[in-house]
C-alpha positions as CSV (number, residue, x, y, z in Angstrom):
1,M,-25.7,-36.5,66.1
2,A,-25.0,-32.9,67.0
3,N,-28.7,-32.2,66.8
4,L,-29.6,-35.1,69.0
5,K,-27.0,-34.1,71.5
6,S,-28.6,-30.6,71.5
7,L,-32.0,-32.2,72.1
8,F,-30.6,-34.2,75.1
9,K,-29.0,-31.0,76.5
10,D,-32.3,-29.0,76.2
11,T,-34.2,-31.9,77.7
12,A,-32.0,-31.8,80.7
13,I,-32.2,-28.0,81.1
14,Y,-36.0,-27.8,80.6
15,G,-36.6,-30.9,82.7
16,L,-34.4,-30.0,85.6
17,S,-36.7,-27.3,87.1
18,S,-39.8,-29.5,86.3
19,I,-38.3,-32.6,87.8
20,V,-36.9,-30.8,90.9
21,G,-40.3,-29.1,91.4
22,R,-42.3,-32.3,91.0
23,F,-39.9,-34.2,93.3
24,L,-40.2,-31.6,96.0
25,N,-44.0,-31.6,95.6
26,Y,-44.0,-35.4,95.9
27,L,-42.7,-34.9,99.5
28,L,-46.4,-34.1,100.3
29,V,-47.4,-37.6,99.3
30,P,-45.9,-39.4,102.3
31,L,-47.2,-36.6,104.5
32,Y,-50.8,-36.9,103.2
33,T,-50.9,-40.7,103.2
34,A,-49.4,-40.8,106.7
35,K,-52.0,-38.3,108.0
36,M,-55.0,-39.6,106.0
37,S,-55.7,-43.3,106.3
38,A,-56.7,-45.2,103.2
39,A,-60.0,-46.2,104.9
40,S,-61.0,-42.6,105.6
41,G,-61.2,-41.8,101.9
42,D,-59.7,-38.3,102.5
43,Y,-56.9,-38.8,100.0
44,G,-59.5,-40.0,97.5
45,I,-61.1,-36.5,97.8
46,V,-57.7,-34.9,97.1
47,T,-57.2,-37.2,94.1
48,N,-60.6,-36.4,92.7
49,A,-60.4,-32.7,93.2
50,Y,-57.0,-32.3,91.5
51,A,-58.2,-34.3,88.6
52,Y,-61.0,-31.8,88.1
53,T,-58.6,-28.9,88.3
54,A,-56.4,-30.4,85.5
55,L,-59.4,-30.5,83.2
56,L,-60.6,-27.1,84.2
57,M,-57.2,-25.6,83.7
58,A,-57.3,-26.8,80.0
59,L,-60.8,-25.3,79.6
60,L,-60.0,-22.0,81.2
61,T,-56.7,-21.4,79.3
62,Y,-58.5,-22.7,76.1
63,G,-55.2,-22.8,74.1
64,M,-54.4,-19.2,74.7
65,E,-51.0,-19.8,76.1
66,T,-49.7,-21.4,72.9
67,T,-51.7,-18.8,70.9
68,F,-50.0,-16.0,72.8
69,F,-46.6,-17.4,71.7
70,Y,-47.7,-17.7,68.1
71,Y,-49.1,-14.2,67.7
72,S,-46.6,-12.4,69.8
73,N,-43.9,-13.7,67.4
74,K,-45.9,-13.2,64.3
75,K,-44.9,-10.5,61.8
76,G,-47.1,-7.5,61.8
77,E,-48.5,-8.1,65.3
78,N,-47.8,-5.9,68.4
79,P,-46.5,-8.2,71.1
80,D,-47.7,-5.9,73.9
81,R,-51.1,-5.7,72.4
82,V,-51.2,-9.5,72.1
83,Y,-50.2,-9.9,75.7
84,S,-52.7,-7.4,77.1
85,T,-55.6,-8.8,75.0
86,T,-54.8,-12.3,76.1
87,L,-54.4,-11.4,79.7
88,I,-57.7,-9.4,79.8
89,T,-59.6,-12.2,78.0
90,V,-58.4,-15.1,80.1
91,G,-58.9,-12.9,83.3
92,F,-62.5,-12.2,82.4
93,T,-63.4,-15.8,81.6
94,S,-61.7,-16.9,84.8
95,L,-63.7,-14.4,86.9
96,L,-66.9,-15.6,85.1
97,F,-66.1,-19.2,85.9
98,V,-65.7,-18.4,89.7
99,A,-69.0,-16.5,89.7
100,L,-70.8,-19.4,88.0
101,V,-69.4,-22.0,90.4
102,T,-70.2,-19.9,93.4
103,S,-73.8,-19.2,92.3
104,C,-74.4,-22.9,91.3
105,I,-72.7,-24.6,94.2
106,G,-76.1,-25.9,95.5
107,W,-76.3,-28.4,92.6
108,I,-72.7,-28.8,91.7
109,A,-71.7,-30.2,95.1
110,P,-74.4,-33.0,95.2
111,W,-73.6,-33.9,91.5
112,M,-69.9,-34.3,92.3
113,G,-70.7,-36.5,95.2
114,M,-68.2,-37.8,97.8
115,A,-67.8,-35.4,100.7
116,Y,-68.4,-32.2,98.6
117,T,-72.1,-32.0,99.7
118,Q,-71.0,-31.5,103.3
119,H,-68.0,-29.3,102.3
120,P,-68.9,-27.1,99.3
121,S,-66.1,-24.8,100.3
122,Y,-63.7,-27.3,98.9
123,I,-65.2,-26.7,95.4
124,I,-65.3,-22.9,95.7
125,T,-61.7,-22.8,97.0
126,M,-60.4,-24.9,94.1
127,A,-62.4,-23.0,91.6
128,I,-60.6,-19.8,92.7
129,V,-57.3,-21.6,92.6
130,V,-57.7,-22.9,89.1
131,A,-59.0,-19.5,87.9
132,L,-55.8,-17.8,89.3
133,D,-53.7,-20.6,87.8
134,A,-55.2,-20.0,84.3
135,F,-54.6,-16.3,84.6
136,Q,-51.0,-16.9,85.8
137,A,-50.4,-19.2,82.9
138,I,-50.4,-16.2,80.5
139,I,-48.0,-14.3,82.8
140,F,-45.7,-17.3,82.9
141,A,-45.9,-17.5,79.1
142,Y,-44.9,-13.8,79.0
143,L,-41.9,-14.5,81.2
144,R,-40.8,-17.3,78.9
145,R,-41.2,-15.0,75.9
146,E,-39.1,-12.3,77.6
147,K,-36.5,-15.0,78.4
148,R,-36.8,-14.2,82.1
149,A,-36.1,-17.8,83.1
150,F,-34.8,-16.9,86.5
151,K,-38.0,-15.3,87.7
152,F,-40.0,-18.0,86.0
153,A,-38.1,-20.8,87.9
154,T,-38.1,-18.7,91.1
155,L,-41.9,-18.3,91.2
156,K,-42.5,-22.0,90.4
157,L,-40.1,-23.1,93.2
158,L,-41.4,-20.5,95.6
159,F,-44.9,-21.9,95.3
160,I,-43.6,-25.4,95.9
161,F,-41.5,-24.5,99.0
162,L,-44.3,-22.4,100.4
163,N,-46.8,-25.1,99.9
164,I,-44.6,-27.8,101.5
165,G,-43.8,-25.5,104.4
166,L,-47.4,-24.6,105.1
167,N,-48.5,-28.2,104.8
168,L,-45.8,-29.3,107.3
169,L,-47.0,-26.6,109.6
170,Y,-50.7,-27.5,109.4
171,F,-50.4,-31.3,109.2
172,V,-47.5,-31.9,111.6
173,A,-46.4,-28.9,113.8
174,L,-49.8,-27.3,114.6
175,P,-51.6,-30.6,115.4
176,A,-48.8,-31.5,117.8
177,M,-48.9,-28.1,119.4
178,Y,-52.7,-28.3,119.6
179,Q,-52.5,-31.3,121.9
180,H,-50.5,-29.3,124.5
181,W,-51.7,-25.7,124.0
182,P,-55.1,-25.9,122.3
183,E,-56.1,-22.4,123.5
184,V,-53.1,-20.8,121.9
185,V,-53.2,-22.7,118.5
186,A,-57.0,-22.6,118.1
187,T,-56.8,-19.1,116.6
188,I,-55.1,-20.4,113.5
189,Y,-55.8,-24.2,113.5
190,S,-58.8,-26.5,114.0
191,P,-58.5,-30.3,113.8
192,T,-62.0,-30.5,112.4
193,V,-60.9,-28.9,109.1
194,G,-58.8,-31.9,108.2
195,V,-58.4,-32.5,104.5
196,G,-59.8,-29.0,103.8
197,Y,-56.4,-27.5,104.7
198,V,-55.0,-29.1,101.5
199,F,-57.3,-26.8,99.4
200,Y,-57.1,-23.7,101.6
201,L,-53.3,-23.8,101.7
202,N,-53.2,-24.1,98.0
203,L,-55.2,-21.0,97.7
204,V,-52.9,-19.1,100.0
205,C,-49.8,-20.1,98.0
206,T,-51.4,-19.3,94.6
207,S,-52.4,-15.9,96.0
208,V,-48.8,-15.2,97.1
209,I,-47.5,-16.0,93.6
210,M,-50.1,-13.6,92.2
211,L,-48.8,-10.8,94.4
212,C,-45.3,-11.5,93.1
213,M,-46.5,-10.9,89.5
214,I,-47.6,-7.3,90.0
215,K,-44.7,-6.1,87.9
216,E,-45.8,-8.3,84.9
217,L,-49.3,-7.1,85.3
218,T,-48.2,-3.5,84.7
219,A,-45.5,-4.2,82.2
220,V,-47.6,-3.1,79.2
221,P,-50.6,-0.8,78.7
222,W,-53.9,-2.7,79.2
223,R,-55.6,-2.6,75.8
224,W,-58.1,-5.1,74.4
225,D,-58.2,-5.7,70.7
226,W,-61.4,-7.5,69.5
227,S,-60.2,-8.0,65.9
228,L,-57.0,-9.5,67.2
229,L,-58.9,-11.7,69.7
230,R,-61.1,-13.1,66.9
231,R,-58.0,-14.2,65.0
232,M,-56.4,-15.7,68.1
233,L,-59.6,-17.7,69.0
234,A,-59.7,-19.1,65.5
235,Y,-56.2,-20.3,66.0
236,S,-56.7,-21.6,69.6
237,W,-59.8,-23.7,69.3
238,P,-58.1,-26.8,67.8
239,I,-55.5,-26.5,70.6
240,L,-58.3,-26.4,73.1
241,I,-59.8,-29.6,71.7
242,L,-56.4,-31.4,71.8
243,S,-55.7,-30.1,75.3
244,V,-59.0,-31.1,76.8
245,M,-58.8,-34.6,75.2
246,G,-55.2,-35.0,76.5
247,V,-56.3,-34.0,80.0
248,I,-59.3,-36.3,79.8
249,N,-57.1,-39.2,78.9
250,Q,-54.9,-38.4,81.9
251,S,-57.5,-37.5,84.5
252,A,-60.9,-38.8,83.5
253,S,-60.4,-42.1,85.5
254,Q,-60.0,-40.1,88.7
255,I,-63.0,-37.9,87.8
256,V,-65.5,-40.6,86.9
257,F,-64.4,-43.2,89.5
258,P,-66.9,-42.0,92.2
259,K,-69.7,-42.3,89.6
260,F,-69.0,-45.9,88.9
261,Y,-67.8,-46.9,92.4
262,P,-69.7,-44.6,94.8
263,G,-69.7,-44.5,98.6
264,A,-67.0,-44.3,101.3
265,D,-65.3,-47.5,100.0
266,G,-65.1,-45.9,96.5
267,A,-63.4,-42.8,98.0
268,A,-60.9,-45.1,99.9
269,Q,-60.2,-47.1,96.7
270,L,-59.6,-43.9,94.7
271,G,-57.2,-42.7,97.4
272,I,-55.2,-45.9,97.1
273,Y,-55.0,-45.5,93.4
274,G,-54.1,-41.8,93.6
275,A,-51.3,-42.5,96.0
276,A,-49.9,-45.5,94.1
277,I,-49.7,-43.8,90.8
278,K,-47.5,-41.1,92.3
279,I,-44.6,-43.6,92.1
280,A,-45.3,-44.1,88.4
281,M,-45.3,-40.4,87.7
282,I,-41.5,-40.4,87.1
283,M,-42.5,-41.5,83.5
284,A,-44.7,-38.4,83.2
285,L,-41.8,-36.2,84.3
286,I,-39.5,-37.7,81.6
287,T,-42.1,-37.3,78.9
288,Q,-42.8,-33.7,80.0
289,A,-39.1,-32.8,80.0
290,F,-38.6,-34.4,76.6
291,R,-41.7,-32.6,75.2
292,Y,-40.4,-29.2,76.3
293,A,-37.2,-29.7,74.3
294,Y,-38.6,-31.8,71.4
295,E,-41.1,-29.3,70.1
296,P,-38.6,-26.5,69.3
297,F,-36.1,-29.1,68.2
298,V,-38.4,-30.6,65.6
299,F,-40.0,-27.3,64.4
300,G,-36.6,-25.8,64.2
301,A,-35.3,-28.7,62.1
302,D,-38.3,-28.4,59.8
303,R,-37.4,-24.7,59.1
304,D,-33.6,-25.1,58.9
305,T,-32.9,-28.5,57.5
306,K,-33.1,-28.6,53.7
307,E,-32.9,-32.3,53.2
308,L,-36.2,-33.9,54.0
309,S,-34.7,-37.4,54.5
310,K,-32.2,-36.0,57.1
311,K,-35.0,-34.4,59.0
312,K,-37.1,-37.5,59.1
313,R,-34.1,-39.6,60.2
314,M,-33.5,-37.2,63.2
315,Q,-37.1,-37.7,64.2
316,A,-36.9,-41.4,63.9
317,D,-33.7,-41.6,65.9
318,A,-35.1,-39.3,68.6
319,T,-38.1,-41.5,69.0
320,K,-36.0,-44.6,69.3
321,F,-33.8,-43.1,72.0
322,F,-36.9,-41.8,73.8
323,L,-38.2,-45.3,73.9
324,I,-34.8,-46.6,75.2
325,F,-34.6,-44.0,77.9
326,T,-38.1,-44.6,79.1
327,L,-37.7,-48.3,79.2
328,V,-34.5,-47.8,81.3
329,A,-36.6,-45.6,83.7
330,Y,-39.4,-48.2,83.7
331,L,-37.0,-51.0,84.8
332,A,-35.3,-48.6,87.3
333,V,-38.6,-48.0,89.0
334,L,-39.3,-51.7,89.2
335,A,-35.8,-52.3,90.5
336,G,-36.4,-49.8,93.3
337,I,-40.1,-50.4,94.0
338,D,-39.3,-52.2,97.3
339,V,-37.7,-48.9,98.5
340,L,-39.9,-46.4,96.6
341,K,-43.0,-47.9,98.2
342,F,-42.0,-46.2,101.5
343,I,-43.0,-42.9,99.8
344,I,-46.6,-43.8,100.7
345,A,-48.0,-45.2,103.9
346,P,-48.2,-49.0,104.3
347,D,-52.0,-49.1,104.1
348,Y,-51.7,-47.8,100.5
349,W,-49.2,-50.5,99.3
350,V,-52.0,-52.7,98.1
351,G,-52.2,-50.3,95.1
352,L,-48.6,-50.8,94.0
353,R,-49.7,-53.4,91.4
354,V,-50.9,-50.5,89.2
355,V,-47.4,-48.9,88.9
356,P,-46.0,-50.9,86.0
357,I,-49.3,-50.6,84.1
358,V,-49.5,-46.8,84.5
359,M,-45.9,-46.5,83.5
360,A,-46.5,-48.5,80.4
361,A,-49.4,-46.2,79.5
362,E,-47.1,-43.2,80.0
363,I,-44.6,-44.7,77.6
364,M,-47.3,-45.2,75.0
365,M,-48.4,-41.6,75.5
366,G,-44.8,-40.4,74.8
367,I,-44.6,-42.5,71.6
368,Y,-47.9,-41.1,70.5
369,F,-46.5,-37.6,71.1
370,N,-43.5,-38.4,68.9
371,L,-45.8,-39.8,66.2
372,S,-47.9,-36.7,66.1
373,F,-45.4,-34.6,64.2
374,W,-46.2,-36.2,60.8
375,Y,-49.4,-34.0,60.7
376,K,-48.1,-31.1,62.8
377,L,-45.0,-30.5,60.6
378,D,-47.0,-30.7,57.3
379,G,-49.2,-27.9,58.7
380,I,-46.3,-25.4,58.5
381,D,-45.0,-23.9,55.2
382,D,-41.4,-23.0,54.4
383,E,-41.7,-19.7,56.4
384,G,-43.2,-21.5,59.4
385,E,-46.4,-19.4,59.3
386,K,-49.3,-21.2,57.6
387,R,-50.9,-24.2,59.3
388,N,-52.9,-26.9,57.6
389,V,-55.9,-27.3,59.9
390,N,-57.2,-30.4,58.2
391,L,-54.1,-32.4,59.0
392,N,-53.9,-31.0,62.5
393,L,-57.4,-32.2,63.2
394,W,-56.1,-35.8,62.9
395,G,-54.7,-35.2,66.4
396,A,-58.2,-34.5,67.7
397,V,-59.5,-37.7,66.0
398,F,-56.7,-39.9,67.5
399,S,-57.1,-38.3,71.0
400,G,-60.9,-38.5,70.8
401,F,-60.8,-42.2,70.0
402,G,-58.4,-42.8,72.9
403,C,-60.7,-40.8,75.2
404,L,-63.7,-42.9,74.1
405,M,-61.7,-46.1,74.8
406,L,-60.7,-44.8,78.3
407,L,-64.3,-44.0,79.2
408,L,-65.6,-47.3,77.9
409,V,-63.1,-49.3,79.8
410,N,-63.8,-47.4,83.0
411,W,-67.6,-47.7,82.6
412,L,-67.4,-51.4,81.9
413,F,-64.8,-52.5,84.5
414,I,-64.5,-50.1,87.4
415,P,-67.6,-51.6,89.2
416,H,-65.9,-55.0,89.0
417,F,-62.2,-54.4,89.2
418,S,-62.0,-51.0,91.0
419,Y,-58.9,-48.9,90.3
420,M,-57.2,-51.7,88.3
421,A,-59.7,-50.7,85.5
422,C,-58.4,-47.1,85.7
423,A,-54.8,-48.3,85.1
424,W,-55.7,-50.5,82.1
425,A,-58.0,-47.8,80.7
426,G,-54.9,-45.6,80.3
427,V,-53.2,-48.4,78.4
428,A,-56.3,-48.7,76.1
429,A,-56.5,-45.0,75.6
430,Y,-52.8,-44.2,74.8
431,G,-52.2,-47.5,73.0
432,S,-55.1,-47.1,70.6
433,A,-54.2,-43.5,69.9
434,M,-50.6,-44.5,69.3
435,V,-51.5,-47.3,66.9
436,L,-54.1,-45.2,65.0
437,S,-51.6,-42.4,64.6
438,Y,-49.0,-44.7,63.1
439,V,-51.4,-46.7,60.9
440,V,-53.1,-43.6,59.4
441,G,-49.7,-41.9,58.8
442,R,-48.2,-45.1,57.3
443,F,-51.0,-45.9,54.9
444,R,-52.6,-42.5,54.1
445,Y,-49.6,-40.1,54.3
446,P,-46.5,-42.4,53.9
447,Q,-44.5,-39.5,52.6
448,L,-44.8,-37.6,55.9
449,L,-43.9,-40.5,58.2
450,P,-40.3,-40.8,59.4
451,P,-38.5,-44.2,58.8
452,Y,-38.9,-45.4,62.4
453,P,-36.6,-48.3,63.3
454,L,-39.5,-50.6,64.3
455,R,-37.4,-53.7,64.5
456,D,-35.0,-52.2,67.0
457,M,-37.8,-50.6,69.0
458,A,-39.7,-53.9,69.1
459,V,-36.6,-55.8,70.2
460,Y,-35.9,-53.4,73.1
461,T,-39.6,-53.4,74.1
462,L,-39.7,-57.2,74.2
463,I,-36.5,-57.5,76.1
464,A,-37.7,-54.9,78.7
465,A,-41.1,-56.7,78.9
466,A,-39.4,-60.0,79.6
467,L,-37.1,-58.5,82.2
468,S,-39.9,-56.6,83.9
469,A,-42.0,-59.8,84.1
470,V,-39.0,-61.5,85.9
471,A,-38.7,-58.4,88.2
472,M,-42.4,-58.5,89.1
473,M,-42.2,-62.2,90.0
474,T,-39.1,-61.8,92.1
475,D,-39.8,-62.0,95.8
476,L,-37.0,-63.3,97.9
477,G,-38.4,-62.1,101.2
478,N,-35.9,-59.3,101.7
479,T,-36.1,-55.7,100.4
480,W,-32.4,-55.3,99.6
481,T,-32.1,-58.8,98.0
482,N,-35.0,-58.1,95.8
483,T,-33.6,-54.7,94.9
484,A,-30.2,-56.2,94.1
485,V,-31.6,-58.9,91.8
486,K,-33.8,-56.4,90.0
487,T,-30.9,-54.0,89.6
488,V,-29.0,-56.7,87.8
489,L,-31.9,-57.0,85.4
490,L,-31.8,-53.3,84.8
491,L,-28.0,-53.4,84.1
492,L,-28.5,-56.3,81.8
493,F,-30.9,-54.2,79.7
494,C,-28.5,-51.3,79.7
495,G,-25.7,-53.6,78.6
496,V,-27.8,-54.8,75.6
497,V,-28.5,-51.2,74.6
498,F,-24.9,-50.1,75.1
499,K,-23.7,-52.9,72.8
500,R,-26.4,-52.6,70.1
501,E,-26.3,-48.8,69.8
502,H,-22.5,-48.5,70.0
503,M,-23.0,-46.2,73.0
504,G,-19.3,-46.2,73.8
505,T,-18.4,-44.5,70.5
506,M,-21.2,-41.9,71.0
507,M,-20.2,-41.1,74.6
508,A,-16.6,-40.7,73.7
509,K,-17.6,-37.5,72.0
510,L,-19.2,-36.0,75.1
511,P,-17.3,-33.6,77.4
512,V,-15.9,-34.7,80.8
513,V,-17.1,-38.3,80.7
514,G,-15.8,-38.8,77.1
515,R,-12.3,-39.6,78.2
516,F,-13.5,-42.8,79.9
517,F,-14.7,-44.1,76.6
518,R,-12.1,-42.9,74.1
519,G,-9.9,-45.6,72.6
520,R,-12.4,-48.3,73.2
521,D,-13.8,-50.3,70.3
522,V,-17.3,-51.2,71.4
523,R,-18.3,-52.6,68.1
């Protein structure tokens, strides 16, 4: 229990900055959807462009962030040499990427379609942004290794506040001023730029953060070690495969949508989907926060815990409580959907039907992440140094199969069902990877698989599914009445969990709130 409490604490600490940052960044969603009508397709361009940047970020970092952590902490390696070699290598490939995009923009823009042919500067701008982001990822990794959490969090939040401020200036303040004093504002603002400001302002903010990293760029002597780099690349390529497949599973639908649903209507439909799934992204925040804490928790348990059965039991319990927590979040979003929908403009509300589907896919992705440790942990010896590449490659197999399922569903159904196919493609991708990971582990490597409480997990899933079905069918004609009824359903689920898991006894051991539960026999 102490280990699980430590996991929950770390999840809260790691997740707070991420959740706060993402929440503040979400403030741009109502701004964009208010200023860009669904019919214009402008928000569809934003959705498509940022999907590309997610994939390119994985390609341009090619696993070197994780590799930097591994080699900078490995015995016999010089951490400064590892940092400088990584920084120079990623910096060179990032510059090469920008040069290639700029020189080939003549055929890249028509191939991408949408409005990029008329505005190739969008592509070049985002290419520079993602190149800078890839380079900065190594510097952020260096800050984490040096335990300089304050500067790490400060730079992350500075980017977000600066981005929000500039977007408010260029999408609200300056357009209003332009109507009254066009000759004054025209030197820094033009209404014809429109959606282009989203990309140009991103570049400005990223450049400011780069300037704030001058100290880290000169923290160690710049030396490049080819023999070290060869070892690092041999370690990083499986990570690259897993990262790329993971991003494809998350972003491929937004990338391929214009190919299967072209034209202005396609851009409009993609914009509706991109706006609606922002509401569902609370599940991605929970999964990300849990992941930040769970990896060191599990790997640490693997090294320190001598009893194999105890280690597996902790993993099984953590997976169960992860499922419970995400199901609570799932029902909470459904309970508040009539209020949360005001995050986006009314002409985007038609896409709200994808929210529960996308959230379900995110839960499956989280369970798949939990299941992945049966092959990850076996790849580390007692000293935590040696990795078994053969078992780690199972992750690529599972993710690859999920990726194929996602692309197949999109290819077959986007032309007929528009963005609804994208939502169900996520379920197909993560669901198939999740099931494959469990089945292979259960029947081929049963000694590695933790004893997951499948019966309890199935009970909670079925109860949540039944309550969510009732919530989605509830429409009493009033926002607050609907919210109240759905909140009762949420509380009902929480009550079932509280009773079955003896949560009162567990919470009595916690500081501050524990006194409210002491002395109560919840069993």
